[in-house]
PDB file of N, H, CA, C and O in Angstrom:
ATOM      1  N   MET A   1      -2.859   0.612  -3.165  1.00  0.00           N
ATOM      2  CA  MET A   1      -4.686  -0.297  -3.717  1.00  0.00           C
ATOM      3  C   MET A   1      -4.274  -1.359  -3.126  1.00  0.00           C
ATOM      4  O   MET A   1      -3.123  -1.796  -3.141  1.00  0.00           O
ATOM      5  N   THR A   2      -5.521  -1.959  -2.405  1.00  0.00           N
ATOM      6  H   THR A   2      -6.456  -1.603  -2.393  1.00  0.00           H
ATOM      7  CA  THR A   2      -5.525  -3.538  -1.907  1.00  0.00           C
ATOM      8  C   THR A   2      -5.856  -4.278  -2.966  1.00  0.00           C
ATOM      9  O   THR A   2      -6.718  -3.896  -3.757  1.00  0.00           O
ATOM     10  N   PRO A   3      -5.020  -5.758  -3.142  1.00  0.00           N
ATOM     11  CA  PRO A   3      -5.342  -7.092  -4.200  1.00  0.00           C
ATOM     12  C   PRO A   3      -6.167  -6.851  -4.612  1.00  0.00           C
ATOM     13  O   PRO A   3      -6.094  -6.386  -5.749  1.00  0.00           O
ATOM     14  N   THR A   4      -7.643  -7.017  -3.909  1.00  0.00           N
ATOM     15  H   THR A   4      -7.703  -7.395  -2.985  1.00  0.00           H
ATOM     16  CA  THR A   4      -9.116  -7.063  -4.395  1.00  0.00           C
ATOM     17  C   THR A   4      -9.087  -5.312  -5.593  1.00  0.00           C
ATOM     18  O   THR A   4      -9.346  -5.183  -6.789  1.00  0.00           O
ATOM     19  N   MET A   5      -8.769  -4.553  -4.818  1.00  0.00           N
ATOM     20  H   MET A   5      -8.559  -4.658  -3.846  1.00  0.00           H
ATOM     21  CA  MET A   5      -9.009  -3.675  -5.474  1.00  0.00           C
ATOM     22  C   MET A   5      -7.756  -3.204  -7.144  1.00  0.00           C
ATOM     23  O   MET A   5      -7.928  -2.492  -8.134  1.00  0.00           O
ATOM     24  N   HIS A   6      -6.877  -3.856  -6.771  1.00  0.00           N
ATOM     25  H   HIS A   6      -6.736  -4.434  -5.967  1.00  0.00           H
ATOM     26  CA  HIS A   6      -6.149  -4.084  -8.722  1.00  0.00           C
ATOM     27  C   HIS A   6      -6.763  -4.779  -9.228  1.00  0.00           C
ATOM     28  O   HIS A   6      -7.230  -4.502 -10.332  1.00  0.00           O
ATOM     29  N   ALA A   7      -7.089  -6.383  -8.394  1.00  0.00           N
ATOM     30  H   ALA A   7      -6.709  -6.608  -7.497  1.00  0.00           H
ATOM     31  CA  ALA A   7      -7.954  -6.976  -9.181  1.00  0.00           C
ATOM     32  C   ALA A   7      -8.687  -6.270 -10.169  1.00  0.00           C
ATOM     33  O   ALA A   7      -8.400  -6.308 -11.365  1.00  0.00           O
ATOM     34  N   LEU A   8      -9.954  -5.405  -9.520  1.00  0.00           N
ATOM     35  H   LEU A   8     -10.187  -5.375  -8.548  1.00  0.00           H
ATOM     36  CA  LEU A   8     -10.900  -5.156 -10.263  1.00  0.00           C
ATOM     37  C   LEU A   8     -10.273  -4.043 -10.820  1.00  0.00           C
ATOM     38  O   LEU A   8     -11.141  -3.519 -11.519  1.00  0.00           O
ATOM     39  N   PHE A   9      -9.157  -3.335 -10.907  1.00  0.00           N
ATOM     40  H   PHE A   9      -8.452  -3.760 -10.340  1.00  0.00           H
ATOM     41  CA  PHE A   9      -7.973  -2.351 -12.199  1.00  0.00           C
ATOM     42  C   PHE A   9      -7.987  -3.412 -13.119  1.00  0.00           C
ATOM     43  O   PHE A   9      -8.772  -3.494 -14.064  1.00  0.00           O
ATOM     44  N   ASP A  10      -7.055  -4.274 -12.819  1.00  0.00           N
ATOM     45  H   ASP A  10      -6.417  -4.207 -12.052  1.00  0.00           H
ATOM     46  CA  ASP A  10      -6.585  -5.015 -13.586  1.00  0.00           C
ATOM     47  C   ASP A  10      -7.360  -5.687 -14.699  1.00  0.00           C
ATOM     48  O   ASP A  10      -6.913  -5.874 -15.831  1.00  0.00           O
ATOM     49  N   ALA A  11      -8.382  -5.979 -14.339  1.00  0.00           N
ATOM     50  H   ALA A  11      -8.745  -5.827 -13.420  1.00  0.00           H
ATOM     51  CA  ALA A  11      -9.752  -6.576 -14.816  1.00  0.00           C
ATOM     52  C   ALA A  11     -10.470  -5.521 -15.801  1.00  0.00           C
ATOM     53  O   ALA A  11     -10.920  -5.819 -16.908  1.00  0.00           O
ATOM     54  N   ASP A  12     -10.504  -4.196 -15.196  1.00  0.00           N
ATOM     55  H   ASP A  12     -10.138  -3.955 -14.297  1.00  0.00           H
ATOM     56  CA  ASP A  12     -11.136  -3.121 -15.913  1.00  0.00           C
ATOM     57  C   ASP A  12     -12.510  -3.017 -15.540  1.00  0.00           C
ATOM     58  O   ASP A  12     -13.501  -2.557 -16.109  1.00  0.00           O
ATOM     59  N   LEU A  13     -12.345  -3.472 -14.620  1.00  0.00           N
ATOM     60  H   LEU A  13     -11.540  -3.845 -14.158  1.00  0.00           H
ATOM     61  CA  LEU A  13     -14.118  -3.205 -13.146  1.00  0.00           C
ATOM     62  C   LEU A  13     -13.998  -2.072 -12.508  1.00  0.00           C
ATOM     63  O   LEU A  13     -15.024  -1.752 -11.908  1.00  0.00           O
ATOM     64  N   MET A  14     -12.956  -1.215 -12.402  1.00  0.00           N
ATOM     65  H   MET A  14     -12.123  -1.476 -12.889  1.00  0.00           H
ATOM     66  CA  MET A  14     -12.517  -0.735 -11.460  1.00  0.00           C
ATOM     67  C   MET A  14     -11.752   0.619 -12.562  1.00  0.00           C
ATOM     68  O   MET A  14     -11.012   0.278 -13.484  1.00  0.00           O
ATOM     69  N   GLY A  15     -12.030   1.974 -12.321  1.00  0.00           N
ATOM     70  H   GLY A  15     -12.631   2.252 -11.572  1.00  0.00           H
ATOM     71  CA  GLY A  15     -11.753   2.935 -13.304  1.00  0.00           C
ATOM     72  C   GLY A  15     -11.416   3.997 -12.449  1.00  0.00           C
ATOM     73  O   GLY A  15     -12.106   4.163 -11.443  1.00  0.00           O
ATOM     74  N   ILE A  16     -10.233   4.929 -12.739  1.00  0.00           N
ATOM     75  H   ILE A  16      -9.673   4.795 -13.556  1.00  0.00           H
ATOM     76  CA  ILE A  16      -9.552   5.727 -11.961  1.00  0.00           C
ATOM     77  C   ILE A  16      -9.396   7.323 -13.313  1.00  0.00           C
ATOM     78  O   ILE A  16      -8.545   7.607 -14.157  1.00  0.00           O
ATOM     79  N   ASP A  17     -10.500   7.884 -12.936  1.00  0.00           N
ATOM     80  H   ASP A  17     -11.190   7.654 -12.251  1.00  0.00           H
ATOM     81  CA  ASP A  17     -10.746   9.074 -14.079  1.00  0.00           C
ATOM     82  C   ASP A  17      -9.270   9.800 -13.784  1.00  0.00           C
ATOM     83  O   ASP A  17      -9.067   9.996 -12.586  1.00  0.00           O
ATOM     84  N   PRO A  18      -8.214  10.226 -14.685  1.00  0.00           N
ATOM     85  CA  PRO A  18      -7.376  11.247 -14.772  1.00  0.00           C
ATOM     86  C   PRO A  18      -6.992  12.347 -14.605  1.00  0.00           C
ATOM     87  O   PRO A  18      -5.826  12.704 -14.440  1.00  0.00           O
ATOM     88  N   ALA A  19      -8.295  13.230 -14.643  1.00  0.00           N
ATOM     89  H   ALA A  19      -9.243  12.940 -14.777  1.00  0.00           H
ATOM     90  CA  ALA A  19      -8.932  14.262 -14.728  1.00  0.00           C
ATOM     91  C   ALA A  19      -8.233  14.333 -13.707  1.00  0.00           C
ATOM     92  O   ALA A  19      -7.066  14.485 -13.343  1.00  0.00           O
ATOM     93  N   THR A  20     -10.103  14.058 -13.019  1.00  0.00           N
ATOM     94  H   THR A  20     -11.051  13.935 -13.315  1.00  0.00           H
ATOM     95  CA  THR A  20     -10.171  13.991 -11.492  1.00  0.00           C
ATOM     96  C   THR A  20     -10.119  13.492 -10.203  1.00  0.00           C
ATOM     97  O   THR A  20     -10.558  13.921  -9.136  1.00  0.00           O
ATOM     98  N   LEU A  21      -9.260  12.126 -10.625  1.00  0.00           N
ATOM     99  H   LEU A  21      -8.904  11.778 -11.492  1.00  0.00           H
ATOM    100  CA  LEU A  21      -8.379  10.533 -10.026  1.00  0.00           C
ATOM    101  C   LEU A  21      -9.320  10.870  -8.812  1.00  0.00           C
ATOM    102  O   LEU A  21      -9.071  11.530  -7.803  1.00  0.00           O
ATOM    103  N   THR A  22     -10.966   9.956  -9.360  1.00  0.00           N
ATOM    104  H   THR A  22     -11.169   9.420 -10.180  1.00  0.00           H
ATOM    105  CA  THR A  22     -12.685   9.749  -8.529  1.00  0.00           C
ATOM    106  C   THR A  22     -12.333   7.676  -9.098  1.00  0.00           C
ATOM    107  O   THR A  22     -12.212   7.408 -10.293  1.00  0.00           O
ATOM    108  N   VAL A  23     -12.304   7.340  -8.770  1.00  0.00           N
ATOM    109  H   VAL A  23     -12.402   7.558  -7.799  1.00  0.00           H
ATOM    110  CA  VAL A  23     -12.919   6.249  -8.634  1.00  0.00           C
ATOM    111  C   VAL A  23     -14.207   5.906  -9.092  1.00  0.00           C
ATOM    112  O   VAL A  23     -15.237   6.528  -8.832  1.00  0.00           O
ATOM    113  N   HIS A  24     -14.071   4.489 -10.061  1.00  0.00           N
ATOM    114  H   HIS A  24     -13.234   3.984 -10.273  1.00  0.00           H
ATOM    115  CA  HIS A  24     -15.848   4.467 -10.581  1.00  0.00           C
ATOM    116  C   HIS A  24     -15.353   3.140 -10.779  1.00  0.00           C
ATOM    117  O   HIS A  24     -14.178   2.897 -11.053  1.00  0.00           O
ATOM    118  N   PHE A  25     -16.339   2.199 -10.627  1.00  0.00           N
ATOM    119  H   PHE A  25     -17.294   2.396 -10.404  1.00  0.00           H
ATOM    120  CA  PHE A  25     -16.955   0.470 -11.246  1.00  0.00           C
ATOM    121  C   PHE A  25     -17.886   0.197 -11.251  1.00  0.00           C
ATOM    122  O   PHE A  25     -18.730   0.643 -10.474  1.00  0.00           O
ATOM    123  N   LYS A  26     -18.091  -0.649 -12.134  1.00  0.00           N
ATOM    124  H   LYS A  26     -17.405  -1.011 -12.765  1.00  0.00           H
ATOM    125  CA  LYS A  26     -18.655  -0.910 -13.772  1.00  0.00           C
ATOM    126  C   LYS A  26     -19.964  -1.538 -12.511  1.00  0.00           C
ATOM    127  O   LYS A  26     -19.656  -1.898 -11.375  1.00  0.00           O
ATOM    128  N   PRO A  27     -21.101  -1.540 -12.947  1.00  0.00           N
ATOM    129  CA  PRO A  27     -22.302  -1.704 -12.097  1.00  0.00           C
ATOM    130  C   PRO A  27     -21.634  -2.826 -11.754  1.00  0.00           C
ATOM    131  O   PRO A  27     -20.482  -3.207 -11.964  1.00  0.00           O
ATOM    132  N   GLY A  28     -23.016  -3.514 -10.912  1.00  0.00           N
ATOM    133  H   GLY A  28     -23.951  -3.205 -10.741  1.00  0.00           H
ATOM    134  CA  GLY A  28     -22.369  -4.974  -9.828  1.00  0.00           C
ATOM    135  C   GLY A  28     -21.397  -5.253  -8.790  1.00  0.00           C
ATOM    136  O   GLY A  28     -21.340  -6.154  -7.954  1.00  0.00           O
ATOM    137  N   ILE A  29     -20.599  -4.204  -9.059  1.00  0.00           N
ATOM    138  H   ILE A  29     -20.645  -3.472  -9.738  1.00  0.00           H
ATOM    139  CA  ILE A  29     -19.166  -5.209  -8.376  1.00  0.00           C
ATOM    140  C   ILE A  29     -19.788  -3.782  -6.422  1.00  0.00           C
ATOM    141  O   ILE A  29     -20.278  -2.691  -6.133  1.00  0.00           O
ATOM    142  N   GLU A  30     -19.375  -4.687  -5.995  1.00  0.00           N
ATOM    143  H   GLU A  30     -18.977  -5.574  -6.230  1.00  0.00           H
ATOM    144  CA  GLU A  30     -20.383  -4.564  -4.710  1.00  0.00           C
ATOM    145  C   GLU A  30     -19.083  -3.406  -4.012  1.00  0.00           C
ATOM    146  O   GLU A  30     -19.700  -2.385  -3.710  1.00  0.00           O
ATOM    147  N   LEU A  31     -17.862  -3.259  -3.736  1.00  0.00           N
ATOM    148  H   LEU A  31     -17.361  -4.089  -3.981  1.00  0.00           H
ATOM    149  CA  LEU A  31     -16.841  -2.303  -3.812  1.00  0.00           C
ATOM    150  C   LEU A  31     -17.394  -0.916  -3.990  1.00  0.00           C
ATOM    151  O   LEU A  31     -17.329  -0.076  -3.093  1.00  0.00           O
ATOM    152  N   GLY A  32     -17.991  -0.673  -5.275  1.00  0.00           N
ATOM    153  H   GLY A  32     -18.044  -1.355  -6.003  1.00  0.00           H
ATOM    154  CA  GLY A  32     -18.296  -0.071  -5.902  1.00  0.00           C
ATOM    155  C   GLY A  32     -18.925   1.339  -5.182  1.00  0.00           C
ATOM    156  O   GLY A  32     -18.584   2.520  -5.104  1.00  0.00           O
ATOM    157  N   GLU A  33     -20.278   0.324  -4.606  1.00  0.00           N
ATOM    158  H   GLU A  33     -20.555  -0.635  -4.669  1.00  0.00           H
ATOM    159  CA  GLU A  33     -20.832   1.449  -2.800  1.00  0.00           C
ATOM    160  C   GLU A  33     -20.612   2.141  -2.478  1.00  0.00           C
ATOM    161  O   GLU A  33     -20.988   3.304  -2.330  1.00  0.00           O
ATOM    162  N   LEU A  34     -19.534   1.237  -2.180  1.00  0.00           N
ATOM    163  H   LEU A  34     -19.228   0.293  -2.300  1.00  0.00           H
ATOM    164  CA  LEU A  34     -18.455   2.023  -1.425  1.00  0.00           C
ATOM    165  C   LEU A  34     -17.911   2.900  -1.514  1.00  0.00           C
ATOM    166  O   LEU A  34     -18.157   3.821  -0.735  1.00  0.00           O
ATOM    167  N   PHE A  35     -16.716   3.062  -2.700  1.00  0.00           N
ATOM    168  H   PHE A  35     -16.516   2.314  -3.333  1.00  0.00           H
ATOM    169  CA  PHE A  35     -15.931   3.516  -2.901  1.00  0.00           C
ATOM    170  C   PHE A  35     -16.028   4.691  -4.347  1.00  0.00           C
ATOM    171  O   PHE A  35     -15.134   5.461  -4.699  1.00  0.00           O
ATOM    172  N   GLU A  36     -17.421   4.508  -4.999  1.00  0.00           N
ATOM    173  H   GLU A  36     -18.147   3.882  -4.713  1.00  0.00           H
ATOM    174  CA  GLU A  36     -17.907   5.057  -6.262  1.00  0.00           C
ATOM    175  C   GLU A  36     -17.815   6.837  -5.990  1.00  0.00           C
ATOM    176  O   GLU A  36     -18.450   7.654  -5.323  1.00  0.00           O
ATOM    177  N   GLY A  37     -16.997   6.859  -6.639  1.00  0.00           N
ATOM    178  H   GLY A  37     -16.481   6.195  -7.181  1.00  0.00           H
ATOM    179  CA  GLY A  37     -16.873   8.645  -6.879  1.00  0.00           C
ATOM    180  C   GLY A  37     -16.046   8.889  -6.325  1.00  0.00           C
ATOM    181  O   GLY A  37     -15.487   9.759  -6.993  1.00  0.00           O
ATOM    182  N   ARG A  38     -15.295   8.658  -5.156  1.00  0.00           N
ATOM    183  H   ARG A  38     -15.749   7.952  -4.613  1.00  0.00           H
ATOM    184  CA  ARG A  38     -14.014   8.917  -4.012  1.00  0.00           C
ATOM    185  C   ARG A  38     -12.863   9.387  -4.309  1.00  0.00           C
ATOM    186  O   ARG A  38     -12.235   8.341  -4.142  1.00  0.00           O
ATOM    187  N   LYS A  39     -12.192  10.031  -4.575  1.00  0.00           N
ATOM    188  H   LYS A  39     -12.701  10.881  -4.710  1.00  0.00           H
ATOM    189  CA  LYS A  39     -11.143  10.693  -5.079  1.00  0.00           C
ATOM    190  C   LYS A  39      -9.414  10.252  -4.377  1.00  0.00           C
ATOM    191  O   LYS A  39      -9.078  10.333  -3.196  1.00  0.00           O
ATOM    192  N   ILE A  40      -8.791   9.914  -5.243  1.00  0.00           N
ATOM    193  H   ILE A  40      -9.064   9.849  -6.202  1.00  0.00           H
ATOM    194  CA  ILE A  40      -7.827   9.031  -4.752  1.00  0.00           C
ATOM    195  C   ILE A  40      -6.216   9.698  -4.532  1.00  0.00           C
ATOM    196  O   ILE A  40      -5.718  10.202  -5.538  1.00  0.00           O
ATOM    197  N   THR A  41      -5.555   9.710  -3.492  1.00  0.00           N
ATOM    198  H   THR A  41      -5.960   9.300  -2.674  1.00  0.00           H
ATOM    199  CA  THR A  41      -4.895  10.420  -3.400  1.00  0.00           C
ATOM    200  C   THR A  41      -3.430   9.551  -2.869  1.00  0.00           C
ATOM    201  O   THR A  41      -3.079   8.874  -1.903  1.00  0.00           O
ATOM    202  N   PRO A  42      -2.781  10.115  -4.331  1.00  0.00           N
ATOM    203  CA  PRO A  42      -0.539   9.727  -4.647  1.00  0.00           C
ATOM    204  C   PRO A  42      -0.256  10.032  -2.919  1.00  0.00           C
ATOM    205  O   PRO A  42      -0.636  10.981  -2.233  1.00  0.00           O
ATOM    206  N   LEU A  43       0.682   8.644  -2.491  1.00  0.00           N
ATOM    207  H   LEU A  43       0.991   7.873  -3.048  1.00  0.00           H
ATOM    208  CA  LEU A  43       0.670   8.954  -1.375  1.00  0.00           C
ATOM    209  C   LEU A  43       2.073   9.256  -0.870  1.00  0.00           C
ATOM    210  O   LEU A  43       2.588  10.008  -0.043  1.00  0.00           O
ATOM    211  N   VAL A  44       2.619   7.939  -2.108  1.00  0.00           N
ATOM    212  H   VAL A  44       2.201   7.328  -2.779  1.00  0.00           H
ATOM    213  CA  VAL A  44       3.882   7.946  -1.889  1.00  0.00           C
ATOM    214  C   VAL A  44       4.988   8.236  -2.895  1.00  0.00           C
ATOM    215  O   VAL A  44       6.017   8.900  -3.016  1.00  0.00           O
ATOM    216  N   TYR A  45       3.926   7.053  -3.796  1.00  0.00           N
ATOM    217  H   TYR A  45       3.090   6.513  -3.698  1.00  0.00           H
ATOM    218  CA  TYR A  45       4.344   7.765  -5.649  1.00  0.00           C
ATOM    219  C   TYR A  45       3.535   8.996  -6.687  1.00  0.00           C
ATOM    220  O   TYR A  45       2.451   9.569  -6.795  1.00  0.00           O
ATOM    221  N   ASP A  46       4.413   8.955  -7.104  1.00  0.00           N
ATOM    222  H   ASP A  46       5.294   8.490  -7.016  1.00  0.00           H
ATOM    223  CA  ASP A  46       3.710   9.746  -8.530  1.00  0.00           C
ATOM    224  C   ASP A  46       3.058   9.631  -9.490  1.00  0.00           C
ATOM    225  O   ASP A  46       3.760   9.636 -10.501  1.00  0.00           O
ATOM    226  N   LEU A  47       1.831   9.506  -9.713  1.00  0.00           N
ATOM    227  H   LEU A  47       1.260   9.502  -8.891  1.00  0.00           H
ATOM    228  CA  LEU A  47       0.393   8.673 -10.841  1.00  0.00           C
ATOM    229  C   LEU A  47       1.857   8.872 -12.019  1.00  0.00           C
ATOM    230  O   LEU A  47       2.883   9.551 -11.963  1.00  0.00           O
ATOM    231  N   ASP A  48       1.321   7.943 -12.984  1.00  0.00           N
ATOM    232  H   ASP A  48       0.488   7.392 -13.029  1.00  0.00           H
ATOM    233  CA  ASP A  48       1.433   8.176 -14.328  1.00  0.00           C
ATOM    234  C   ASP A  48       0.408   8.395 -15.104  1.00  0.00           C
ATOM    235  O   ASP A  48      -0.141   7.566 -15.829  1.00  0.00           O
ATOM    236  N   LEU A  49      -0.044  10.239 -14.877  1.00  0.00           N
ATOM    237  H   LEU A  49       0.402  10.913 -14.287  1.00  0.00           H
ATOM    238  CA  LEU A  49      -1.204  10.327 -15.956  1.00  0.00           C
ATOM    239  C   LEU A  49      -1.468   9.710 -17.562  1.00  0.00           C
ATOM    240  O   LEU A  49      -2.478   9.257 -18.101  1.00  0.00           O
ATOM    241  N   GLU A  50      -0.023   9.927 -18.058  1.00  0.00           N
ATOM    242  H   GLU A  50       0.798  10.295 -17.620  1.00  0.00           H
ATOM    243  CA  GLU A  50      -0.745   9.235 -19.210  1.00  0.00           C
ATOM    244  C   GLU A  50      -1.250   6.876 -19.511  1.00  0.00           C
ATOM    245  O   GLU A  50      -2.002   6.085 -20.080  1.00  0.00           O
ATOM    246  N   ARG A  51      -0.263   6.985 -18.720  1.00  0.00           N
ATOM    247  H   ARG A  51       0.348   7.628 -18.257  1.00  0.00           H
ATOM    248  CA  ARG A  51      -0.633   5.826 -18.357  1.00  0.00           C
ATOM    249  C   ARG A  51      -1.982   4.936 -17.869  1.00  0.00           C
ATOM    250  O   ARG A  51      -2.419   3.842 -18.227  1.00  0.00           O
ATOM    251  N   LEU A  52      -2.423   5.917 -16.894  1.00  0.00           N
ATOM    252  H   LEU A  52      -2.068   6.806 -16.603  1.00  0.00           H
ATOM    253  CA  LEU A  52      -4.140   6.095 -15.972  1.00  0.00           C
ATOM    254  C   LEU A  52      -4.884   6.440 -17.722  1.00  0.00           C
ATOM    255  O   LEU A  52      -5.907   5.899 -18.140  1.00  0.00           O
ATOM    256  N   ALA A  53      -4.422   6.995 -18.143  1.00  0.00           N
ATOM    257  H   ALA A  53      -3.590   7.434 -17.804  1.00  0.00           H
ATOM    258  CA  ALA A  53      -5.448   7.422 -19.375  1.00  0.00           C
ATOM    259  C   ALA A  53      -5.560   6.567 -20.056  1.00  0.00           C
ATOM    260  O   ALA A  53      -6.583   6.683 -20.731  1.00  0.00           O
ATOM    261  N   VAL A  54      -4.875   5.484 -20.308  1.00  0.00           N
ATOM    262  H   VAL A  54      -4.044   5.390 -19.760  1.00  0.00           H
ATOM    263  CA  VAL A  54      -4.793   4.404 -21.156  1.00  0.00           C
ATOM    264  C   VAL A  54      -5.689   4.049 -20.586  1.00  0.00           C
ATOM    265  O   VAL A  54      -6.829   3.977 -21.044  1.00  0.00           O
ATOM    266  N   ARG A  55      -5.231   3.664 -19.113  1.00  0.00           N
ATOM    267  H   ARG A  55      -4.305   3.722 -18.740  1.00  0.00           H
ATOM    268  CA  ARG A  55      -6.191   2.503 -18.396  1.00  0.00           C
ATOM    269  C   ARG A  55      -7.426   3.636 -18.702  1.00  0.00           C
ATOM    270  O   ARG A  55      -7.868   3.327 -19.808  1.00  0.00           O
ATOM    271  N   TRP A  56      -7.782   4.204 -18.453  1.00  0.00           N
ATOM    272  H   TRP A  56      -7.423   4.455 -17.554  1.00  0.00           H
ATOM    273  CA  TRP A  56      -9.007   4.795 -18.410  1.00  0.00           C
ATOM    274  C   TRP A  56     -10.085   4.570 -18.928  1.00  0.00           C
ATOM    275  O   TRP A  56     -11.169   4.230 -18.454  1.00  0.00           O
ATOM    276  N   ALA A  57      -9.522   4.907 -20.588  1.00  0.00           N
ATOM    277  H   ALA A  57      -8.642   5.183 -20.973  1.00  0.00           H
ATOM    278  CA  ALA A  57     -10.472   4.479 -21.427  1.00  0.00           C
ATOM    279  C   ALA A  57     -10.449   3.102 -21.999  1.00  0.00           C
ATOM    280  O   ALA A  57     -11.063   2.939 -23.053  1.00  0.00           O
ATOM    281  N   GLY A  58      -9.759   1.967 -21.397  1.00  0.00           N
ATOM    282  H   GLY A  58      -9.261   2.099 -20.541  1.00  0.00           H
ATOM    283  CA  GLY A  58     -10.177   0.537 -21.768  1.00  0.00           C
ATOM    284  C   GLY A  58     -11.545   0.489 -20.640  1.00  0.00           C
ATOM    285  O   GLY A  58     -12.514  -0.048 -21.176  1.00  0.00           O
ATOM    286  N   TYR A  59     -11.736   0.810 -19.615  1.00  0.00           N
ATOM    287  H   TYR A  59     -10.949   1.247 -19.179  1.00  0.00           H
ATOM    288  CA  TYR A  59     -12.691   0.646 -18.458  1.00  0.00           C
ATOM    289  C   TYR A  59     -14.169   1.858 -19.088  1.00  0.00           C
ATOM    290  O   TYR A  59     -15.287   1.684 -18.600  1.00  0.00           O
ATOM    291  N   GLN A  60     -13.987   2.786 -19.962  1.00  0.00           N
ATOM    292  H   GLN A  60     -13.080   2.927 -20.358  1.00  0.00           H
ATOM    293  CA  GLN A  60     -15.138   2.969 -20.338  1.00  0.00           C
ATOM    294  C   GLN A  60     -15.703   2.327 -21.591  1.00  0.00           C
ATOM    295  O   GLN A  60     -16.875   2.056 -21.854  1.00  0.00           O
ATOM    296  N   GLY A  61     -14.321   2.101 -22.484  1.00  0.00           N
ATOM    297  H   GLY A  61     -13.369   2.321 -22.271  1.00  0.00           H
ATOM    298  CA  GLY A  61     -14.886   1.246 -23.438  1.00  0.00           C
ATOM    299  C   GLY A  61     -15.402  -0.151 -22.958  1.00  0.00           C
ATOM    300  O   GLY A  61     -16.474  -0.436 -23.492  1.00  0.00           O
ATOM    301  N   LEU A  62     -14.968  -1.016 -22.168  1.00  0.00           N
ATOM    302  H   LEU A  62     -14.097  -0.784 -21.734  1.00  0.00           H
ATOM    303  CA  LEU A  62     -16.087  -1.594 -21.349  1.00  0.00           C
ATOM    304  C   LEU A  62     -17.260  -1.773 -20.750  1.00  0.00           C
ATOM    305  O   LEU A  62     -18.154  -2.611 -20.639  1.00  0.00           O
ATOM    306  N   ALA A  63     -16.820  -0.223 -20.244  1.00  0.00           N
ATOM    307  H   ALA A  63     -16.093   0.457 -20.335  1.00  0.00           H
ATOM    308  CA  ALA A  63     -18.325   0.205 -19.456  1.00  0.00           C
ATOM    309  C   ALA A  63     -19.654   0.836 -20.772  1.00  0.00           C
ATOM    310  O   ALA A  63     -20.581   1.536 -20.363  1.00  0.00           O
ATOM    311  N   HIS A  64     -19.587   0.603 -21.729  1.00  0.00           N
ATOM    312  H   HIS A  64     -18.835   0.035 -22.061  1.00  0.00           H
ATOM    313  CA  HIS A  64     -20.448   0.586 -22.534  1.00  0.00           C
ATOM    314  C   HIS A  64     -21.026  -0.531 -23.114  1.00  0.00           C
ATOM    315  O   HIS A  64     -21.988  -0.571 -23.880  1.00  0.00           O
ATOM    316  N   GLU A  65     -20.143  -1.711 -22.543  1.00  0.00           N
ATOM    317  H   GLU A  65     -19.361  -1.679 -21.921  1.00  0.00           H
ATOM    318  CA  GLU A  65     -20.505  -2.709 -23.686  1.00  0.00           C
ATOM    319  C   GLU A  65     -21.255  -4.039 -23.247  1.00  0.00           C
ATOM    320  O   GLU A  65     -20.979  -5.239 -23.269  1.00  0.00           O
ATOM    321  N   GLN A  66     -22.475  -3.163 -22.782  1.00  0.00           N
ATOM    322  H   GLN A  66     -22.699  -2.188 -22.764  1.00  0.00           H
ATOM    323  CA  GLN A  66     -23.812  -4.031 -21.939  1.00  0.00           C
ATOM    324  C   GLN A  66     -24.807  -4.272 -22.472  1.00  0.00           C
ATOM    325  O   GLN A  66     -25.702  -4.866 -21.870  1.00  0.00           O
TER     326      GLN A  66
END
């Protein structure tokens, strides 16, 4: 993940659905236009799906506060 993407992820402006491994962005995020709905593939490290699920829940909570 690039530093920019990681910053968006840390701020819950980008989320990764742990069930489908698709990337989603809050409205207004420019990178969202390029990457919304794309599926990620772990290349080197296995993903911790439980932690990803916690982060996904945080993203979804923010996504509904508009």
